[in-house]
N, CA, C and O atoms as a MOPAC input file, in Angstrom:
PM7 MOZYME 1SCF
protein

 N    150.92000 1   164.74000 1   121.74000 1
 C    150.66000 1   164.45800 1   122.81400 1
 C    150.49000 1   165.20900 1   124.10900 1
 O    149.65600 1   164.93200 1   124.97100 1
 N    151.65500 1   166.51200 1   124.17000 1
 C    151.29400 1   167.32800 1   124.93200 1
 C    150.08400 1   168.35500 1   124.69100 1
 O    149.37400 1   168.84100 1   125.57100 1
 N    150.02100 1   168.53200 1   123.60500 1
 C    148.84600 1   169.32200 1   123.43500 1
 C    147.52400 1   168.58900 1   123.73100 1
 O    146.62100 1   169.14500 1   124.35500 1
 N    147.46300 1   167.76500 1   123.42900 1
 C    146.29200 1   166.79000 1   123.74000 1
 C    146.06700 1   166.87000 1   125.40300 1
 O    144.94400 1   167.05900 1   125.87300 1
 N    147.07500 1   166.73100 1   126.10900 1
 C    146.94700 1   166.77100 1   127.72800 1
 C    146.50800 1   167.80900 1   127.94700 1
 O    145.62500 1   167.79500 1   128.80500 1
 N    146.83900 1   169.11200 1   127.37000 1
 C    146.45000 1   170.41800 1   127.84000 1
 C    144.99600 1   170.67100 1   127.35000 1
 O    144.19000 1   171.23200 1   128.09200 1
 N    144.66600 1   170.26200 1   126.11600 1
 C    143.24000 1   170.35500 1   125.70300 1
 C    142.11000 1   169.86400 1   126.62300 1
 O    141.00100 1   170.34900 1   126.84700 1
 N    142.84000 1   168.53100 1   127.18600 1
 C    141.74300 1   167.69200 1   127.96700 1
 C    141.91200 1   168.28700 1   129.30700 1
 O    140.87600 1   168.20800 1   129.96800 1
 N    142.99100 1   168.91300 1   129.96900 1
 C    142.72500 1   169.67400 1   131.29200 1
 C    141.79500 1   170.85100 1   131.07900 1
 O    140.95200 1   171.19800 1   131.90600 1
 N    141.98600 1   171.39000 1   130.01500 1
 C    141.13300 1   172.66200 1   129.83200 1
 C    139.49600 1   172.44400 1   129.47900 1
 O    138.55100 1   173.16400 1   129.80000 1
 N    139.50400 1   171.34600 1   128.79900 1
 C    138.06100 1   170.91500 1   128.75200 1
 C    137.39700 1   170.20700 1   130.14800 1
 O    136.18700 1   170.08700 1   130.34200 1
 N    138.49900 1   169.75600 1   131.09700 1
 C    137.99100 1   169.25700 1   132.19900 1
 C    137.69800 1   170.17200 1   133.45600 1
 O    137.10000 1   169.77600 1   134.45700 1
 N    138.18100 1   171.40300 1   133.27900 1
 C    138.21700 1   172.53900 1   134.24400 1
 C    137.07500 1   173.46800 1   133.73900 1
 O    136.61200 1   174.19900 1   134.61500 1
 N    136.47600 1   173.59500 1   132.37200 1
 C    135.36100 1   174.10900 1   131.95700 1
 C    134.08400 1   173.25100 1   132.48200 1
 O    133.09800 1   173.80500 1   132.96700 1
 N    134.19000 1   171.97900 1   132.35200 1
 C    133.14000 1   171.31400 1   132.42200 1
 C    132.94300 1   171.11000 1   134.10900 1
 O    131.81200 1   171.31000 1   134.55200 1
 N    133.73100 1   170.82200 1   134.79300 1
 C    133.86200 1   171.04000 1   136.34400 1
 C    133.16600 1   172.41500 1   136.66300 1
 O    132.15000 1   172.45500 1   137.35800 1
 N    133.70700 1   173.45500 1   136.16900 1
 C    133.11800 1   174.79300 1   136.79100 1
 C    131.56500 1   174.80900 1   136.03700 1
 O    130.69800 1   175.31800 1   136.74800 1
 N    131.28100 1   174.50400 1   135.20200 1
 C    129.88800 1   174.58300 1   134.65800 1
 C    129.06800 1   173.62800 1   135.40000 1
 O    127.90600 1   173.92300 1   135.67800 1
 N    129.59300 1   172.46800 1   135.75500 1
 C    128.81600 1   171.66100 1   136.62800 1
 C    128.32600 1   172.12200 1   138.09900 1
 O    127.23700 1   171.88700 1   138.62200 1
 N    129.49800 1   172.89100 1   138.66200 1
 C    129.61600 1   173.40500 1   140.16900 1
 C    128.32000 1   174.40200 1   139.96600 1
 O    127.34700 1   174.39200 1   140.72000 1
 N    128.45200 1   175.17400 1   138.94300 1
 C    127.54200 1   176.32700 1   138.84600 1
 C    125.97200 1   175.72600 1   138.80400 1
 O    125.03000 1   176.16700 1   139.46200 1
 N    125.94700 1   174.95800 1   138.15700 1
 C    124.65300 1   174.42400 1   137.80700 1
 C    123.85900 1   173.73300 1   139.10400 1
 O    122.63000 1   173.75900 1   139.16800 1
 N    124.67200 1   173.12700 1   140.10600 1
 C    124.36200 1   172.66800 1   141.13200 1
 C    124.21900 1   174.08100 1   142.23000 1
 O    123.26600 1   174.11300 1   143.00800 1
 N    124.89900 1   174.83500 1   142.21500 1
 C    124.70000 1   175.66500 1   143.06400 1
 C    123.40100 1   176.85000 1   142.75400 1
 O    122.67900 1   177.33400 1   143.62600 1
 N    123.35300 1   177.10200 1   141.50100 1
 C    122.44900 1   177.80200 1   141.24900 1
 C    121.03100 1   177.32300 1   140.97900 1
 O    120.21000 1   177.97300 1   140.33100 1
 N    120.80500 1   176.11200 1   141.53800 1
 C    119.52000 1   175.45400 1   141.61700 1
 C    118.55700 1   175.95000 1   142.25800 1
 O    118.98800 1   176.25000 1   143.37200 1
 N    117.38500 1   176.22700 1   142.15800 1
 C    116.46500 1   177.08100 1   143.05600 1
 C    116.34200 1   176.25900 1   144.37500 1
 O    116.29400 1   177.07300 1   145.29700 1
 N    116.27900 1   175.13000 1   144.79400 1
 C    115.98500 1   174.42700 1   145.81100 1
 C    117.31000 1   173.97500 1   146.68200 1
 O    117.32200 1   173.66300 1   147.87300 1
 N    118.22500 1   174.01500 1   145.92800 1
 C    119.51000 1   173.42000 1   146.75100 1
 C    119.94700 1   174.18500 1   148.09900 1
 O    120.44500 1   173.49200 1   148.98600 1
 N    119.79900 1   175.51700 1   148.30500 1
 C    120.33800 1   176.21400 1   149.53300 1
 C    119.09200 1   176.09300 1   150.61300 1
 O    119.35600 1   175.73000 1   151.76000 1
 N    117.56000 1   176.44000 1   150.18700 1
 C    116.86400 1   176.56800 1   151.21400 1
 C    115.73100 1   176.03000 1   150.83000 1
 O    115.53200 1   176.12800 1   149.61900 1
 N    114.68400 1   175.34200 1   151.61600 1
 C    113.70700 1   174.81000 1   151.44800 1
 C    112.39500 1   175.89200 1   150.95500 1
 O    112.33600 1   177.00500 1   151.47900 1
 N    111.58200 1   175.56000 1   150.13500 1
 C    110.74800 1   176.53900 1   149.49700 1
 C    110.01600 1   177.23200 1   150.30800 1
 O    109.68300 1   178.36100 1   149.94900 1
 N    109.58000 1   176.71200 1   151.62900 1
 C    108.81200 1   177.52100 1   152.57200 1
 C    109.66900 1   178.44700 1   152.97800 1
 O    109.17100 1   179.57100 1   152.93000 1
 N    110.90400 1   178.41200 1   153.40700 1
 C    111.60200 1   179.58500 1   153.77500 1
 C    111.94900 1   180.96800 1   152.89500 1
 O    112.22100 1   182.10000 1   153.29500 1
 N    111.80700 1   180.32100 1   151.25900 1
 C    112.22000 1   181.44300 1   150.57300 1
 C    110.76300 1   182.15100 1   150.17600 1
 O    110.69300 1   183.24900 1   149.62400 1
 N    109.80000 1   181.47100 1   150.48900 1
 C    108.44400 1   181.94400 1   150.11700 1
 C    107.74900 1   183.08000 1   151.05600 1
 O    106.89500 1   183.91600 1   150.76200 1
 N    108.38300 1   182.82900 1   152.23500 1
 C    107.82900 1   183.68900 1   153.56000 1
 C    108.35600 1   185.14900 1   153.63700 1
 O    109.55000 1   185.43500 1   153.72500 1
 N    107.44400 1   185.94200 1   153.60000 1
 C    107.76200 1   187.36000 1   153.72700 1
 C    108.01100 1   187.85500 1   155.08500 1
 O    107.84700 1   187.04800 1   156.00000 1
 N    108.42500 1   189.19200 1   155.39800 1
 C    108.53300 1   189.37500 1   156.78100 1
 C    107.70900 1   190.10900 1   157.23500 1
 O    107.34000 1   190.84600 1   156.32100 1
 N    107.09600 1   190.38100 1   158.32400 1
 C    106.07100 1   191.19900 1   159.07600 1
 C    106.86900 1   192.77000 1   159.12100 1
 O    108.09500 1   192.87600 1   159.09200 1
 N    106.08100 1   193.74300 1   159.18400 1
 C    106.43700 1   195.03400 1   159.38600 1
 C    106.50100 1   195.34300 1   160.79300 1
 O    105.36300 1   195.23300 1   161.24700 1
 N    107.26200 1   195.65400 1   161.61600 1
 C    107.73000 1   195.64700 1   162.97200 1
 C    107.85600 1   197.13300 1   163.38000 1
 O    109.05100 1   197.40300 1   163.50000 1
 N    107.05300 1   198.20600 1   163.64100 1
 C    107.56000 1   199.33300 1   164.10600 1
 C    107.89600 1   199.93900 1   165.71900 1
 O    107.02500 1   199.71600 1   166.56000 1
 N    108.71400 1   200.43600 1   166.00500 1
 C    108.85000 1   200.63000 1   167.06300 1
 C    109.37200 1   202.13200 1   167.66700 1
 O    110.24500 1   202.65200 1   166.97200 1
 N    108.97100 1   202.85800 1   168.81200 1
 C    108.88300 1   204.12800 1   169.15100 1
 C    109.30900 1   204.30200 1   170.56900 1
 O    108.94100 1   203.48000 1   171.40800 1
 N    110.20200 1   205.51000 1   170.95500 1
 C    110.55600 1   205.48400 1   172.18200 1
 C    109.80800 1   206.70000 1   172.77500 1
 O    109.67500 1   207.76100 1   172.16600 1
 N    109.23500 1   206.40400 1   174.26900 1
 C    108.78500 1   207.33600 1   175.11200 1
 C    109.53700 1   207.57600 1   176.33500 1
 O    109.92600 1   206.66200 1   177.06100 1
 N    109.71800 1   208.68700 1   176.53500 1
 C    110.83600 1   209.03100 1   177.61100 1
 C    109.92200 1   209.47600 1   178.88800 1
 O    108.70400 1   209.65400 1   178.88200 1
 N    110.66300 1   209.58400 1   179.78900 1
 C    110.08500 1   209.73600 1   181.41600 1
 C    111.19900 1   209.86700 1   182.28700 1
 O    112.36100 1   209.53500 1   182.05600 1
 N    110.64900 1   210.47300 1   183.48300 1
 C    111.70100 1   210.53100 1   184.85800 1
 C    112.18900 1   209.15100 1   185.47400 1
 O    111.57400 1   208.56900 1   186.36700 1
 N    113.41300 1   208.67600 1   184.87200 1
 C    113.81800 1   207.54900 1   185.53900 1
 C    113.73100 1   206.43600 1   184.93000 1
 O    114.55000 1   205.53700 1   185.11600 1
 N    112.69200 1   206.33300 1   184.08800 1
 C    112.44300 1   204.87700 1   183.19800 1
 C    111.83300 1   205.37500 1   182.03900 1
 O    111.46900 1   206.55000 1   182.07800 1
 N    111.62900 1   204.67300 1   180.92800 1
 C    110.89400 1   204.95300 1   179.64200 1
 C    110.34500 1   203.94700 1   179.03000 1
 O    110.67500 1   202.81800 1   179.39400 1
 N    109.53500 1   204.08300 1   178.13000 1
 C    108.69700 1   202.89800 1   177.45200 1
 C    109.18600 1   202.83900 1   176.15500 1
 O    109.81300 1   203.78900 1   175.68600 1
 N    108.89600 1   201.49700 1   175.32000 1
 C    109.09500 1   201.41000 1   174.18700 1
 C    107.63600 1   200.92100 1   173.46400 1
 O    107.26900 1   199.84200 1   173.93000 1
 N    106.94700 1   201.33500 1   172.68300 1
 C    105.67300 1   200.98700 1   171.92700 1
 C    106.16500 1   200.66800 1   170.35700 1
 O    107.22500 1   200.91300 1   169.78100 1
 N    105.03200 1   200.06700 1   169.95400 1
 C    105.06400 1   199.81600 1   168.57300 1
 C    103.93600 1   199.20500 1   167.95100 1
 O    102.90400 1   199.09900 1   168.61300 1
 N    103.97600 1   198.79700 1   166.80800 1
 C    102.74300 1   198.24900 1   165.99400 1
 C    103.17500 1   196.93200 1   165.04700 1
 O    104.30300 1   196.96700 1   164.55400 1
 N    102.64700 1   196.21500 1   164.87900 1
 C    102.98000 1   194.81500 1   163.86500 1
 C    101.71400 1   194.75000 1   162.90400 1
 O    100.50300 1   194.78400 1   163.12000 1
 N    102.59200 1   194.63000 1   161.60400 1
 C    101.51700 1   194.44900 1   160.38900 1
 C    102.15600 1   193.58000 1   159.51400 1
 O    103.37500 1   193.40800 1   159.48900 1
 N    101.39400 1   193.06600 1   158.84000 1
 C     99.81800 1   192.86700 1   158.77800 1
 C     99.21300 1   192.10000 1   159.97000 1
 O     99.90000 1   191.39000 1   160.70400 1
 N     98.12400 1   192.25000 1   160.09500 1
 C     97.16400 1   191.52900 1   161.34000 1
 C     97.37300 1   190.25700 1   161.25400 1
 O     97.52100 1   189.61300 1   160.21500 1
 N     97.39500 1   189.77700 1   162.60000 1
 C     97.52700 1   188.11400 1   162.99100 1
 C     97.03700 1   188.02100 1   164.11200 1
 O     97.14400 1   188.99100 1   164.86300 1
 N     96.47500 1   187.03800 1   164.48000 1
 C     95.71500 1   186.73000 1   165.74600 1
 C     96.71300 1   186.02600 1   166.74300 1
 O     97.41200 1   185.08700 1   166.36200 1
 N     96.75700 1   186.52800 1   168.08200 1
 C     97.44800 1   186.09100 1   168.91000 1
 C     99.07300 1   186.11700 1   168.93800 1
 O     99.78000 1   185.24200 1   169.43700 1
 N     99.56200 1   187.43000 1   168.23200 1
 C    101.06600 1   187.71200 1   167.97000 1
 C    101.87700 1   187.86500 1   169.36200 1
 O    101.47800 1   188.61000 1   170.25700 1
 N    102.88600 1   187.20000 1   169.44300 1
 C    103.70100 1   187.31800 1   170.45500 1
 C    104.96000 1   188.18700 1   170.12800 1
 O    105.72700 1   187.82200 1   169.23700 1
 N    105.18400 1   189.35800 1   170.85500 1
 C    106.40100 1   190.00000 1   170.96800 1
 C    107.37100 1   190.15700 1   172.03200 1
 O    107.15000 1   190.59300 1   173.16200 1
 N    108.52000 1   189.73600 1   171.52900 1
 C    109.64900 1   189.87600 1   172.58800 1
 C    110.53300 1   191.36700 1   172.40800 1
 O    110.72100 1   191.96500 1   171.34800 1
 N    110.96600 1   191.72800 1   173.66000 1
 C    111.82300 1   192.90800 1   173.73400 1
 C    113.21800 1   192.32300 1   173.99200 1
 O    113.60000 1   191.80200 1   175.04000 1
 N    113.94500 1   192.50500 1   172.81000 1
 C    115.42900 1   192.19900 1   172.90700 1
 C    116.34100 1   193.37600 1   173.56400 1
 O    115.99000 1   194.55300 1   173.48100 1
 N    117.57500 1   192.96200 1   174.24500 1
 C    118.37800 1   193.98300 1   174.69800 1
 C    119.76400 1   193.46000 1   174.67100 1
 O    120.07900 1   192.31300 1   174.99000 1
 N    120.72300 1   194.57600 1   174.18600 1
 C    122.14500 1   194.32700 1   174.42600 1
 C    122.77200 1   195.64400 1   174.95400 1
 O    122.40100 1   196.79700 1   174.73600 1
 N    123.78500 1   195.20900 1   175.68100 1
 C    124.30400 1   196.33100 1   176.25500 1
 C    125.39200 1   197.10700 1   175.45500 1
 O    125.43000 1   198.33600 1   175.52800 1
 N    126.14300 1   196.51300 1   174.80800 1
 C    127.14300 1   197.21000 1   173.70100 1
 C    126.89500 1   196.69400 1   172.25900 1
 O    126.14100 1   195.77100 1   171.94900 1
 N    127.55600 1   197.34700 1   171.54500 1
 C    127.37000 1   197.21000 1   170.09400 1
 C    127.46200 1   195.80700 1   169.27400 1
 O    126.71900 1   195.33700 1   168.41200 1
 N    128.82600 1   195.24700 1   169.95600 1
 C    129.20400 1   193.68600 1   169.52300 1
 C    128.30900 1   192.70100 1   170.45800 1
 O    128.42900 1   191.50200 1   170.20500 1
 N    127.62000 1   192.98900 1   171.27800 1
 C    127.03800 1   192.05700 1   172.24700 1
 C    126.13600 1   191.06600 1   171.71400 1
 O    125.78200 1   191.19800 1   170.54300 1
 N    125.68600 1   190.04200 1   172.43100 1
 C    124.46700 1   189.33100 1   171.89300 1
 C    123.13900 1   189.54600 1   172.44900 1
 O    122.90200 1   189.58400 1   173.65600 1
 N    122.33100 1   189.67800 1   171.57000 1
 C    120.62400 1   189.92400 1   171.88500 1
 C    120.16600 1   188.80200 1   173.01700 1
 O    120.36200 1   187.58800 1   172.96400 1
 N    119.55200 1   189.50100 1   173.97500 1
 C    119.09000 1   188.93200 1   175.14500 1
 C    117.60600 1   189.01600 1   174.95700 1
 O    117.32800 1   190.10100 1   174.44400 1
 N    116.54500 1   188.27300 1   175.18100 1
 C    115.13500 1   188.54900 1   175.46800 1
 C    115.02100 1   188.93000 1   176.86700 1
 O    115.30800 1   188.13800 1   177.76500 1
 N    114.60100 1   190.14800 1   177.09000 1
 C    114.29300 1   190.56400 1   178.70200 1
 C    112.68800 1   190.71700 1   179.05200 1
 O    112.24500 1   190.63600 1   180.19800 1
 N    111.85600 1   190.96100 1   177.82600 1
 C    110.34000 1   191.09800 1   178.16100 1
 C    109.60500 1   190.32200 1   177.24300 1
 O    110.22200 1   190.17600 1   176.18800 1
 N    108.32300 1   189.68500 1   177.27800 1
 C    107.57800 1   189.13800 1   176.20100 1
 C    106.07900 1   189.64600 1   176.46400 1
 O    105.56100 1   189.74900 1   177.57600 1
 N    105.50700 1   189.92900 1   175.28800 1
 C    103.95200 1   190.73600 1   175.57000 1
 C    103.42700 1   190.24400 1   174.05900 1
 O    104.10300 1   190.00200 1   173.06000 1
 N    101.90100 1   190.18100 1   174.26000 1
 C    101.22900 1   189.88000 1   173.20200 1
 C    100.83000 1   191.34400 1   172.57800 1
 O    100.83600 1   192.37500 1   173.25100 1
 N    100.48300 1   191.27700 1   171.18700 1
 C    100.10800 1   192.39900 1   170.55800 1
 C     98.40900 1   192.20900 1   170.82900 1
 O     97.78900 1   191.14700 1   170.77100 1
 N     97.81500 1   193.68400 1   171.16500 1
 C     96.43000 1   193.78100 1   171.23000 1
 C     95.65900 1   193.41100 1   169.99100 1
 O     96.22800 1   192.85700 1   169.05100 1
 N     94.32500 1   193.71700 1   169.96600 1
 C     93.60300 1   193.66200 1   168.77300 1
 C     94.08800 1   194.54200 1   167.84000 1
 O     94.39500 1   193.99900 1   166.77900 1
 N     94.26000 1   195.75700 1   167.89800 1
 C     94.78200 1   196.72200 1   167.22800 1
 C     96.39100 1   196.23100 1   166.76900 1
 O     96.87800 1   197.08900 1   166.03300 1
 N     97.07000 1   195.39400 1   166.95000 1
 C     98.18300 1   194.88500 1   166.63000 1
 C     99.48300 1   195.84400 1   167.44200 1
 O    100.63500 1   195.86700 1   167.00800 1
 N     99.08700 1   196.50200 1   168.52200 1
 C     99.91500 1   197.34800 1   169.01300 1
 C    100.53300 1   196.45800 1   170.35000 1
 O    100.01000 1   195.45700 1   170.84100 1
 N    101.64200 1   197.04200 1   170.73200 1
 C    102.18800 1   196.38000 1   171.91000 1
 C    102.69000 1   197.55400 1   172.60900 1
 O    102.61500 1   198.66700 1   172.08800 1
 N    103.29800 1   197.32900 1   173.98600 1
 C    104.20100 1   198.44900 1   174.67500 1
 C    104.89300 1   197.60200 1   175.70000 1
 O    104.49600 1   196.48400 1   176.02900 1
 N    105.91000 1   198.17800 1   176.16700 1
 C    106.99000 1   197.70500 1   177.14700 1
 C    107.18900 1   198.93800 1   177.98600 1
 O    107.61200 1   199.98800 1   177.50200 1
 N    106.85700 1   198.78100 1   179.33100 1
 C    106.85300 1   200.11100 1   180.17500 1
 C    107.86700 1   199.91600 1   181.43300 1
 O    108.15000 1   198.76200 1   181.75600 1
 N    108.36400 1   200.89800 1   182.07900 1
 C    109.39400 1   200.76200 1   182.96400 1
 C    110.59400 1   200.15200 1   182.86700 1
 O    111.07700 1   199.43600 1   183.74300 1
 N    111.15800 1   200.44800 1   181.68900 1
 C    112.46000 1   200.03900 1   181.40300 1
 C    113.64600 1   201.15400 1   181.72900 1
 O    113.31000 1   202.33600 1   181.64800 1
 N    114.80100 1   200.89100 1   182.03700 1
 C    115.72800 1   201.86200 1   182.84200 1
 C    117.20100 1   201.31500 1   182.18900 1
 O    118.16100 1   202.02000 1   182.50000 1
 N    117.45800 1   200.29400 1   181.43300 1
 C    118.56300 1   199.83900 1   181.19300 1
 C    119.08400 1   200.93200 1   179.94800 1
 O    118.24100 1   201.27500 1   179.12000 1
 N    120.18700 1   201.35000 1   179.86500 1
 C    120.86100 1   201.69400 1   178.73800 1
 C    121.50300 1   200.85600 1   177.93000 1
 O    122.10600 1   199.91900 1   178.45300 1
 N    121.51400 1   201.00400 1   176.52900 1
 C    121.93700 1   200.25000 1   175.34900 1
 C    121.16000 1   200.00600 1   174.20100 1
 O    120.53900 1   200.99200 1   173.80400 1
 N    121.01700 1   198.93100 1   173.53400 1
 C    120.45700 1   198.76400 1   172.24500 1
 C    119.10300 1   197.92700 1   172.68000 1
 O    119.08200 1   197.08500 1   173.57800 1
 N    118.08900 1   198.27900 1   171.95200 1
 C    116.88300 1   197.67900 1   171.98500 1
 C    116.27000 1   197.44400 1   170.69000 1
 O    116.47300 1   198.16200 1   169.71000 1
 N    115.36800 1   196.22100 1   170.70800 1
 C    114.75300 1   195.89200 1   169.41400 1
 C    113.47600 1   194.93400 1   169.72300 1
 O    113.29300 1   194.38600 1   170.81000 1
 N    112.69400 1   194.83000 1   168.68600 1
 C    111.22300 1   194.26300 1   168.93100 1
 C    111.42800 1   192.89300 1   168.13500 1
 O    111.93000 1   193.04900 1   167.02200 1
 N    111.10300 1   191.45800 1   168.53800 1
 C    110.99800 1   190.28600 1   167.51700 1
 C    109.66300 1   189.66400 1   167.52700 1
 O    109.03800 1   189.50300 1   168.57500 1
 N    109.22700 1   189.31800 1   166.39000 1
 C    107.81100 1   188.59300 1   166.34000 1
 C    108.41800 1   187.31300 1   165.68500 1
 O    109.02700 1   187.34900 1   164.61600 1
 N    108.23900 1   186.37000 1   166.29100 1
 C    108.57500 1   185.13600 1   165.63600 1
 C    107.66700 1   184.69800 1   164.69300 1
 O    106.52900 1   185.15300 1   164.58000 1
 N    108.28000 1   183.58000 1   163.82500 1
 C    107.52200 1   183.12100 1   162.43400 1
 C    106.11100 1   182.71500 1   163.06400 1
 O    105.87600 1   182.42000 1   164.23500 1
 N    105.30000 1   182.77500 1   162.05900 1
 C    103.84000 1   182.43800 1   162.24600 1
 C    103.16200 1   182.77600 1   161.09500 1
 O    103.42800 1   183.79600 1   160.45800 1
 N    102.21700 1   181.90700 1   160.75300 1
 C    101.21400 1   181.82500 1   159.75300 1
 C    101.75800 1   182.32900 1   158.40500 1
 O    101.28800 1   183.35100 1   157.90400 1
 N    102.67800 1   181.67500 1   157.84800 1
 C    103.03800 1   182.06800 1   156.66600 1
 C    104.14700 1   183.36400 1   156.41900 1
 O    104.48900 1   183.85200 1   155.34200 1
 N    104.65100 1   183.79900 1   158.02100 1
 C    105.52100 1   184.87400 1   158.03100 1
 C    106.90800 1   184.65500 1   158.73300 1
 O    106.89900 1   184.23200 1   159.88900 1
 N    108.03600 1   184.90300 1   158.13900 1
 C    109.22500 1   184.49300 1   158.80100 1
 C    109.35000 1   185.48500 1   160.19000 1
 O    108.57200 1   186.39800 1   160.46700 1
 N    110.24500 1   185.16400 1   160.78800 1
 C    110.63900 1   185.99300 1   162.15400 1
 C    111.12000 1   187.19400 1   161.60400 1
 O    111.82400 1   187.24800 1   160.59600 1
 N    110.66000 1   188.35900 1   162.40500 1
 C    110.65800 1   189.72800 1   161.80300 1
 C    111.14800 1   190.74200 1   163.08900 1
 O    110.64700 1   190.68600 1   164.21200 1
 N    112.12200 1   191.58300 1   162.72400 1
 C    112.40600 1   192.40400 1   163.70900 1
 C    112.21000 1   194.09200 1   163.62100 1
 O    112.26000 1   194.61900 1   162.51000 1
 N    112.02900 1   194.75900 1   164.60000 1
 C    111.90700 1   196.25800 1   164.36800 1
 C    113.62200 1   196.51100 1   164.26800 1
 O    114.56200 1   195.75700 1   164.52000 1
 N    113.55800 1   198.11300 1   163.72000 1
 C    114.67400 1   198.56600 1   163.84200 1
 C    115.35100 1   198.82800 1   165.29700 1
 O    114.69200 1   198.99200 1   166.32400 1
 N    116.56000 1   198.83900 1   165.23500 1
 C    117.41600 1   199.05900 1   166.64200 1
 C    117.22800 1   200.45000 1   167.31800 1
 O    117.51900 1   201.42000 1   166.61800 1
 N    116.80600 1   200.66800 1   168.51100 1
 C    116.81300 1   201.99600 1   169.21000 1
 C    118.11100 1   201.89800 1   170.22700 1
 O    118.34900 1   200.93100 1   170.95100 1
 N    118.84400 1   203.01700 1   170.13700 1
 C    119.93600 1   203.15300 1   171.04400 1
 C    119.24400 1   204.21300 1   172.48000 1
 O    118.58400 1   205.24900 1   172.39500 1
 N    119.61200 1   203.61900 1   173.46900 1
 C    119.35600 1   204.36400 1   174.84100 1
 C    120.32100 1   205.01600 1   175.43500 1
 O    121.16800 1   204.15400 1   175.67600 1
 N    120.68000 1   205.98200 1   175.79800 1
 C    121.82300 1   206.34700 1   176.50700 1
 C    121.32100 1   207.49200 1   177.55700 1
 O    120.43500 1   208.28700 1   177.24400 1
 N    122.04700 1   207.50800 1   178.99600 1
 C    121.74900 1   208.56200 1   179.81200 1
 C    122.39800 1   210.14800 1   179.53700 1
 O    123.35600 1   210.23300 1   178.76800 1
 N    122.05700 1   210.92400 1   179.94100 1
 C    122.27900 1   212.10000 1   179.99700 1
 C    122.55900 1   212.93300 1   181.05600 1
 O    122.75500 1   214.13300 1   180.86200 1

C-alpha cells in the first residue's frame, strides 16, 4: 500500500512537470507571431562637440520612408528615459540633433514600423570637463 502511494506520487510529479514544460515551450504561447518575426533596425549615433553645445548625428538602416527618430535623455544611470526632441530621417536616412547642452546619457529611438520592431542606438554619456 505504501509503495503504491509513493509510485503514484512520483508518476504524478513526472507527468505534471512534462505537461508544464510542453505548455511553456510551445512556439506561440508567450508572444504573438508578429513580434517574434520582426527584426530590429540598425541605428547608429555619433557625437559632435562644440563650444557650449554639442550635436548628435546618426543613420538608420535599412531604408524606410518617413522614419521618425526620437532623442532620449536621462540624467543618471538609474533614471528613466525621457524623449526631449523628435526629428525625421532625411532621404539618405540620416538625422541630426543640434544645440544640446545637457550632461547625462543619450540614445535615439526609432519606433516600430513596416515589419521592424522598435530600435535603439547605443548609449552615449556626455560629461562636462
